[in-house]
Each structure stands twice: as C-alpha cells, then as structure tokens.
Steps between C-alpha positions, in 0.01 A plus 500: 500500500631501856276579796686606816202517739258206540327300770508156341639292787213289629349528845731754664331838453197648321618374162455148362306302759636159399706318239208480259464878499876543467491279189211702359701818554809351337302389196344845473844659517632264232204578274562874542865463403659525844793259511651602835338633813617578848293366787468784750281389791417759763751518782462686827186686395316443827318193374751284317857406586684294240871461585743484212603139556140382482438704186798340326378153601149572369636642174706184437196286571283705266753485217503121531120500481507718190748269330282199583206676335698607191470871577800693374477795740798543733441629854767688696506583871429837657274677747280805521639638823303754701722778625575463871776607734654151526536464123878548492549230765262269311705540185816415690341186649340386173143524624448779247633430151551693181366414157682192371789573741585820313552849639132580442247489784124530443389739773137559594378817672176518697200599293411813696835660581875514455675425831718783631810278484456402133766733365747385764419136421563552129830668582605209725397244239713672240796496740445121514506490119130418494273682256140530618225475241187663639206272422192668351573855622194622309285319757659689790275791595785737589707435188198514269399837644855640509717330236785737580548277806546201271750704300688562824517125577628432149758774544618316811551181299166317493321373189125475439281218370149566368233231502352381171144534633563865590627562148202314352248712691373223728557723805339805343556753226682753719755242610546392140568860392750536784685187381532637148623831640765326710608292201552818298670683785759240592337399830445137402760234421299177480151373433411172668178312560482450878294200389312315775271273295362449148177692557487834681879539531638331189818598315368744234859596425475488121199734509687743723799511265265554205338799669837647595609468137189692392534773761876535542661326203667167428833625635348518848382139474848396392639685804269314741556156349876548486502610863323179601767304316769702675354406837538126462856544370586743781590775256472872561164654415540837325304773676354771280504855631149582628315748279238610751571867443362485149140443611310567813434186704138588566414546131474122483234493770266749332 
C-alpha cells in the first residue's frame, strides 16, 4: 500500500515527536503492508511552517535512519499546505511543495469554513498545472453539511482524500456514513491515514480499505489504491462522474 498523507517527520509538527517515534511509526506502517508513504508536515496552518527545502532535508535524513534500522518503508517528500492567499507565490519560490515533486498538492481547508477565494485558488492552481487534493474534506463543517460544495470543487479540478479514521468510525458514525456515501457517489479519490503516531492517530489504512470493500465493493478499493500509485508516478487520476443525484445527501445523516 501507498499512503499519501502522513506526519512521520520527527519534531517539526504535531506528528512524530522524535526519531524514536518516527521509527515506531515506520515499523507500524511496514507491519500493515505500507511500503511507501509521503511525509506531509503541516505548512502555513497558523502554527507550523515547514518550508519545502527543510522537508526534503528531513526526508533524506529519515530514509537514512530507516535503512540503518532495516526498515523497508520508503518516505517521499510533501506537505499538507493550508490554503492561504500567498500559496501561488510560495509554490513559485519552493517554500510550498507538491507531493513527491508531482503535479499534486495536498491542500488543507480550515475546519470550520471554506474561504471565499477557494474556488478561485483551485482555478489558479490548475492554470499552473497543479492539481489540489483536498485533505479530509469530511472533517470540514461546510463540506460535510453541504457536499454539493465539494462536488463543485471537484468540478473545478480538485480531488478529495478521505481519512482512514473517518472511514473506520473513529470520528463518529455519521461521519463514517458520509464517507461511504462519498465513496459511492464519486466524491472521494483517495483514502490516506493522516497518521500522527502509533496510538490515537495510527495508520489504520488496511482496516479502512476492508470496510470500503464491504460497503462499496472491491472495485472501489482498487480505484483508491491505484490512484495512490498514480500520484507517486505523476500520472493522471481518473475522476468518476459524481452520482449525488441518485440519493439525497441528508439521507446519510438520518
């Protein structure tokens, strides 16, 4: 498996606190069957700033540490970038980076709202040949309440990444039902762990794929895993036509 959203780099955000915890996370990933993961530390979220050059340096250092400890997991460089008005300039300067230097950018929205300039930002990113992947949209209050707004962002060229813990029900049954609905309706393109540690925010990716297989079918799991592979090879991710019209959004919140 490939995990495109993790916080394994030690000591730079609210993920692994030190090298020991990073090694524990890498061993847990290896045990779960994850062979490649992208380190996506928070960038420009109001608390953490992790410029692209520093992230690449820390990724190289961590890969050396993993080799020294006979851990076969490979770590690639990326960021979880909070949307902000200077994002385009940051991409030009290299302070903000894409996932593994591909066209794909992991973009985080605030928890409580969708900024008024989000649609314009997605449009501008696409003009720059950058494809934003919206991190955990199910945890955004506006998108969870009005998924048609997520459909609009996808129509503009964004992709969406659900979190394994949301799929597994760790954030509540209603959010879990919403994730399954979005999987069925073409409003999700990836499932990733957003792992921060080996306890409360572990990987749990295999469990998530198992539940998706039960609820939505094995073909959907194949779609998600193939899309993760496409990311690291900078290949086009096929976007399925949203099927929201077939069921009422709110039926999944009853």
